[in-house]
N, C-alpha and C positions, 0 to 999 in steps of 0.2 A: 566373563569377558564380554559377552554379547550385551549384557545389561549396561556395562560401563560404556561401550561404544554407542548404545542407544541414548544414554543420558548425554553423551558428548555432542549429539546432533540435535538435541532439543534446544529451544531458544535459550533457556537458562544455562544449559551446558555450553553452548556456543559463546554466550556472554561471559561466562567464567573463563573460558579458554582465551578470549580476547583480553580479559583483565590480567591473565598470566603472561601476556605478551605474544600470544599466537595470532599474528595479524592475518594469517590465511583463513581464520574463522569468520572474518567479515563477510566474504563472498557468500558462503552458505547461509549465514544469518540474514543478510539482506535479501537473498533469493526467497527465503521463507515468507517475506513480507511484501515483496515487490508488487504482486498482483493485487493484494488487498489494498495496498497504498495507492495504486493507480486508480482503482474503483473509487476509493474515498476522495481522492483529488478531483476526479472527473466530476463528481456531484458537488464538490465544494466550489469549483470554478464557475459553474453555471454556463449557460449557452453563450453569453456575450464574451466572457473571458476565454472560453474554449475556441472561439473564433480568432483569438489573438495569440494564444500560446499553445504549445503541445503538452499534453499530459506527461509524456515521457520526459520532457525537459524538466518539469517540476519534480517528477520522481527522482531523476538523476541528481538534481540540485539538493533535494531533501536528503538523499543518501550520502551525498558528499559532505553536507553539514553534519550529519549524524556521525560520519567517519571522523571528522575533525573534532567534534564536541563530545565524543563518546565518554570521556572522563567525567562529564557532568551528569550522565545517566545513572539513576538509582533503580535497581530492580525491586519492585514492590509486589510481585506476584504475576500470574498469568494476565496478559493483556496490557501490562505496564509499558512494554517496549513499543507496541503499536500505538498506544496513547502518546508516547513521547515522540514517535515519528509524525503522528498527526499534528502535534503542536508545532514541530519544526516546519512541516509543510504549510501550515497556516501563515507563518512568518515569510516563507518563500513566496507564497501566493501574493501576499500584501506587498512585498518588496518588488515582485515582478510587475504587479499592476502599476505601481508608482513609476517604474522604469519605462513601461509602455506609454505612459503619458508624456515622456520625453522623447524616447526613440527605441525602436525595436533592436534588440541585441542579437548577435549571432549565437547559436546554440553552443558552439565550441567555447565561446568566451564565458558562457554561463556555467559550463561544467569542465573545468581544466583538469582532465584526467591524465594519467601518465601516458606519454607517447614520445616519439623521437624528438618532437619540438617542445615537449613539456616533460623532460626527464624527472623533474621534481614533483610532478603531480601525484594525486592519490591513485591507488590501484583501482581499475575499473570495477564497478560493482557487478558487472555482468560479463561473464566470460563465454557466453554462448556463441555459436557460429551464426553467420547471417541467416541461414535457413531456419535455425531454431528460434532466432529472434523474431523473424517474420511469422512463424507459426504461433509463437507466444502472443504477438500483437493481434493476430487474427482471432485467437481464442478469447482475448480480452475484449476485442471489438464485438464479438458475438455475444459474450456475457453481458456487456453493457446494453446492447440492443434488447436482449431478453429482459433485463432489469427495467429498462425504460417502458417495456410493454406491460409491466405489472401495475395493478392499482397502486396509487401513491402510498396508502397505509401499509401494504405488504412490503413495498420497496423500502420504506422508511425503517420498518422493524428489521428486515433482513440486513440492511446496512449497519444498523446499530449492533446486531447480534453477531453477524458473520464477518464484518469488516472491522468495526471498532472493537469487537470482542467483549461487549458488555453482557453481563448476566441478565436473566429475565427480570429480576427485581430492579436492577439499575435502569433497565429500559422502561419499566412500568413507572418508576419515579420520574424519569425524564419526560415521559409523554403524558403523565397524569392519568394513567390507566391502571386497572387492576392487573396483578400478576397473571391471573387466569386469562384475561382478555389478550394480553401480550403473547402468552403461550399459544393461544388459539390462532392469533394473527401470524405468528411465526410458523406454526405447523401448516397453515393454509398457504402462506407465501412460499415456503419451501416446496410444497407439493405442486403448486402452479408453476414455479420456476423449473422444476424437474420436467414437468410435462412439456413446457415450451421448448426446453433444450432438446428433449427427445424428439419432439415433432420437427425441430429444425434439422436434426440429424437424418430424419427419415421423412422427407416431404411426400 
């Protein structure tokens, strides 16, 4: 029984539950990817776009589109769902950049989730209390600051491995490096990130 429950909470298990019509599996599925997606979007936006839009808004819009377009997703193994979310977020970022050339929209118009005024909207992807949301945002802000402090090559490899979920060989091919070189960069990057996070906890 424990094994079945464990499988049901993996990404694949949650995806299968959604395909069977269990809409309540969307929230835990999205929560598994929210932080990784936020980090990925943060670096895809770049400094100029980050001054115009909120990462959270792009995350919410991405998850809303994923909710609506879930029938188009095909599971192709570990990492495929994150790659699909990344692809959607690319389109969201492009669309938002175009909109900002005309006028800045209100965040509520961007993410029409279910509420008293929007009874037909989608279920919110986040059911946390305000205090838990603030704590999660603070954790994300702290992580992004530590990632920014890393040497570029460490940060690049960490994002590819831990955010996009690419295997070492895939990273090596994308960066034009040997697998051994990537493995060494990943090891050193993780070690330095852990050290900076620990030092931040204990000044």
